[in-house]
N, C-alpha and C positions, 0 to 999 in steps of 0.2 A: 504493500498499500503506500502509495508516495501524497505528502501529503506539501500542497505548493502555498506559499504567502507571497501573495500578488502586491510589492506595494507601487503608492501611486505618485508618485516623485514629479511626473510628469506634470500631472495635476498643476502643481508650486508654477511651475514654469510658463504655463500657459494663462493662469490669474493673474500671472506679474506682468503678462505682454498684452494680455487685455486691458489691464487697469493702468500700463504707461502708455497704448493707444488708442484710450479714451481720456485721458490725462495730456497726450500731447495733441488730439484735436482739440479740445476744448482752450487750449495754450494758443493755440494757430487762429481758432476763431475771436476771442479776444484781438489779438493780434492785430488780423484784419480788420477788424470791426474798429478799432482803434485809428488806425491807418486812416480807414476810409472817411472817420470823424474830424479827422485832423484835414485831407484833403478837403473835406465842403467848408471847414474854418477859412482854409485857405482861397478858397475859389470864393467863397461869399465877401473877402477883404479885396480880391484884387478885383472884383466887376462892382464893387463901391467906389473904388481909388478909381476904377476907370471910368464908371457913369459921375464921377466926382470931378475927373477931368474932360470931358465934355460938357458939362453942367458949367466949367469954368470958361467956355470956347460959345456954347450955346444953352440958351435959358430957355428950352422947349417943354413944351406941360410933359411927355413922355420922359423927359429924362428926372422928371421931374416925380412922377407916379414909380419910377424904376426904383429911384432913391427910398419914396419912401416904402415902397415894400421890401426894400431889403434892409433900411436900417429901424423901421417902425416909428418913422420921424413923420408925422403930419401938415403939422403948416412951414411954408415956403421956406419964411426967413429961419429958421431954426437946421433944415435942409441945408439951405446957405451957410450959415454957421459952422454949424458942422462938416461942409463942404472945404470952407477956409481952412479947418485942423486938418484935415487928412491930407489936402493936397501941398500943402508946407514943405 
């Protein structure tokens, strides 16, 4: 009669591999979301600077509307003051 005892050493390696893969996926997701968020901020700031430069050349209503949406300022006077500060 033969008695065999099988040890499951491979399960520890598989569980560690799954844990490592999960942590890696979460870390990469957080990293790429952070990059996307920062690129959104950079893009918004560039749009504000570009529209303020356009506004300093031509004071059209479309430029005021674009800047109003980007900067959340409603009055033309506040937008002009904001642009004077930005364009310097």
